[in-house]
N, C-alpha and C positions, 0 to 999 in steps of 0.2 A: 762131705764131698764138696758141697758148695762153698763152704768157708775155706777149705783147702785150695779152692780154685779162685780165691779172692772175690767171692760173690756174697752179697748180703742174703742171709737166710733167717727166717723167723720160724720157730716151731709153735704150732697152734694145736691145742688139744680140745676137741669138742665131743660131746656126747652124741650130738646129731649135727651133721654137716648141712648147713642151709646157706643160700646165697646171701641172705641178710646177715647171718652170723659171720661169714667171711668178709663181707664189706665193712663190718665193724672194725676190722684190723687194717683197713686201707686196701688200696689196689696194688697188685704186684704184676710183674711182667709175665709170670707163669706160676702155676701151683703144682706141687708134688703131693699126690695123694698116697698115703701109706695105709689107707683104709681098704676096704674091699676093692680089688682091681676092676670090678665091673661098674663101680659107681660112676666114673666119668663116661662110660659107654651107655649105661642105662639112664642116667640123669645128668646130661651135660649142662643143662640150664642152671644147675646148682653153682657152677664155677663161673666167676666173673671174668675169666681169661683162660688161656690155654692150660691144659692140665696133663701132667705126665705121671707115670708111676716111677718108683725108684729105679727099676731096671731100664726104663727108657731114658732116664736122666743121664746115665753114664754114657750113652751114645751121643746125646746132645752135647755134653761137655767135651767129649773126645773129638767131635766133629766128623765122625765116620761110622758107617754101619758094618765095618769089618768085623768078622766073626759074629754077626748078628744071630741071635737065637730067639725064636718067638717065646720060648719058656722064660725069658728074662722078664716078661710081664709079671711073673710070680716070684722073682728072686732078685736079690741085690748082692752082687759080688763086686766089691769096690776094687778099683785098680790099685796097685801097690803105691805106697807113699813115694813122692818124688824127692 
């Protein structure tokens, strides 16, 4: 989704998400967590910047909250290819 929108994206796989571990990859404008959706809510200090889940990312990229559904926190339905 990010690459399709001409944005840089790196995929990072970690057994345990820590602030120090994320900083080893450099700083980013934002982070997308595909781990437990409660992680950014329960432990926001882990992330060195703003953090979204994949469901929220689609609204950020579209620039609108039209058809917002709070259940998007737990799912990712990509918009059709342009």
